[in-house]
C-alpha atoms as one frame of an Amber mdcrd trajectory, in Angstrom:
protein
 -18.617  41.015 -36.974 -15.449  40.099 -35.171 -14.968  36.770 -33.450 -14.772
  38.344 -30.007 -18.072  40.154 -30.514 -19.724  36.971 -31.774 -18.455  35.039
 -28.762 -19.767  37.732 -26.401 -23.164  37.744 -28.130 -23.391  33.923 -28.263
 -21.680  32.841 -25.055 -23.948  29.814 -24.552 -23.180  28.462 -28.033 -19.461
  29.146 -27.558 -19.495  27.303 -24.219 -21.273  24.291 -25.715 -18.779  24.170
 -28.609 -15.835  24.380 -26.199 -17.239  21.538 -24.078 -17.800  19.378 -27.183
 -14.220  19.962 -28.346 -12.944  19.076 -24.856 -15.008  15.867 -24.771 -13.754
  14.888 -28.238 -10.132  15.524 -27.210 -10.475  13.508 -23.995 -12.174  10.655
 -25.849  -9.322  10.570 -28.359  -6.659  10.584 -25.629  -8.321   7.839 -23.599
  -8.979   5.617 -26.628  -5.446   6.033 -27.943  -3.965   5.107 -24.546  -6.017
   1.968 -23.929  -6.238  -1.374 -25.657  -9.469  -0.219 -27.318  -7.603   2.336
 -29.400  -6.656   1.698 -32.995  -3.203   3.250 -32.725   0.028   1.582 -33.728
   0.489  -0.111 -30.390   3.020  -2.931 -30.469   1.646  -6.453 -30.217   4.958
  -8.014 -29.185   8.024  -7.086 -27.161  11.587  -8.266 -26.795  12.906 -10.347
 -23.942  16.629 -10.953 -23.543  17.806 -14.467 -22.747  20.711 -13.871 -20.386
  22.094 -17.386 -20.875  22.268 -17.278 -24.682  22.566 -13.506 -25.181  19.733
 -13.567 -27.737  16.607 -11.469 -28.153  13.370 -13.458 -27.908   9.909 -12.280
 -29.000   6.979 -12.399 -26.561   3.421 -11.013 -26.506   3.273  -7.411 -25.262
   1.025  -8.478 -22.369   3.503 -11.023 -20.979   5.618 -10.279 -17.933   9.158
 -11.594 -17.967   9.373 -14.999 -16.271  10.640 -15.125 -12.722  13.145 -17.882
 -13.437  16.128 -15.609 -14.028  16.563 -16.721 -17.634  14.702 -14.032 -19.575
  14.172 -10.351 -18.832  12.528  -7.536 -20.773  14.847  -5.786 -23.225  14.414
  -2.138 -24.180  15.590  -2.138 -27.794  16.379   0.910 -29.936  17.956   1.895
 -33.220  19.528   5.075 -34.537  18.480   4.250 -38.095  16.368   1.188 -38.876
  15.012  -1.277 -36.328  15.152  -4.079 -38.875  18.807  -3.526 -39.698  20.387
  -2.161 -36.530  18.558  -3.031 -33.274  20.539  -2.472 -30.071  19.688  -3.373
 -26.468  19.586  -0.183 -24.396  18.912  -1.748 -20.994  17.151  -4.673 -19.334
  14.131  -4.657 -17.019  12.439  -7.003 -14.589  10.224  -6.743 -11.513  10.906
  -7.700  -7.935   9.204 -10.944  -6.923   6.630  -9.039  -4.840   5.791  -6.526
  -7.594   5.579  -9.262 -10.230   3.184 -11.247  -8.046   0.986  -8.171  -7.490
   0.957  -7.375 -11.231  -0.036 -10.955 -12.044  -2.770 -10.816  -9.372  -4.166
  -7.582 -10.859  -4.040  -9.082 -14.347  -5.968 -12.144 -13.125  -8.528 -10.012
 -11.273  -9.139  -8.023 -14.452  -9.523 -11.219 -16.460 -12.070 -12.415 -13.883
 -13.887  -9.063 -14.001 -13.082  -8.347 -10.352 -10.903  -5.292 -11.012 -11.642
  -2.347 -13.319  -9.497  -1.835 -16.391  -7.439   1.341 -16.105  -5.819   3.127
 -19.040  -2.110   2.304 -19.356  -0.093   4.448 -17.013  -2.831   4.720 -14.383
  -3.870   2.587 -11.469  -1.870   0.341  -9.157   0.409  -0.797 -11.984   2.021
   2.632 -12.162   3.025   2.536  -8.497   4.340  -1.017  -8.815   6.274  -0.098
 -11.942   8.020   2.685 -10.053   8.708   0.825  -6.826   9.079  -2.734  -8.081
  10.814  -2.295 -11.431  14.514  -3.106 -11.631  16.879  -2.121 -14.447  20.436
  -2.937 -15.439  22.758  -2.341 -18.341  23.153  -5.115 -20.892  26.146  -7.077
 -19.659  25.856  -5.512 -16.212  25.924  -7.634 -13.079  23.813  -5.567 -10.683
  20.105  -4.676 -10.817  19.006  -1.205  -9.627  15.578   0.142  -8.700  14.263
   1.987 -11.746  13.479   5.074  -9.670  16.926   5.193  -7.998  19.636   7.593
  -9.164  21.574   4.791 -10.915  18.342   3.401 -12.409  17.421   6.798 -13.852
  20.970   7.164 -15.215  20.681   3.817 -17.024  17.281   4.733 -18.471  18.516
   8.195 -19.483  21.601   6.828 -21.244  19.969   7.073 -24.677  19.580  10.846
 -24.704  22.374  11.635 -27.166  23.552   8.152 -28.099  22.622   8.594 -31.767
  24.157  12.041 -32.097  22.755  15.534 -31.996  19.395  15.850 -33.742  19.061
  12.123 -34.560  15.850  10.658 -33.209  15.987   7.307 -31.431  13.585   4.666
 -32.706  12.321   2.233 -30.071  12.049  -1.208 -31.642   9.433  -3.930 -31.266
   9.110  -7.211 -33.151   7.422  -6.643 -36.484   8.093  -2.905 -36.457
């Protein structure tokens, strides 16, 4: 008996199996994209101290301080993060976006706001509208979703050469 014939003869069973596979796939995707997943999510991130020019480790959940001294650093390597980390660009939030993100974080800690998987919810909008980027050594901050902001963030495309994969670096990785 061919597969197509079996599926036609057992359409209810085939439908149930398809739904189960879909549920399993969605469960995997949601768990791997939230803090409940057991993936290799980084536990720390790099901040860049603009006064000293040094990378500083911070918990992954921390937002860069609003004091102008430290900002988030997007760090990469073309070979080995331990041997050759480079700062690609720097990030921070506007004062208004940072305040809203901290308010949401506090509401979630208090149980007043639902936890959304990373990349969903009000954070995503704030990250687009309130995130600022600049080149390491640059003087001016640009909105991340502006043309110049996208150019800065897209600057890594071929930086390591054709066919060489960029490795994004985190402390301990």
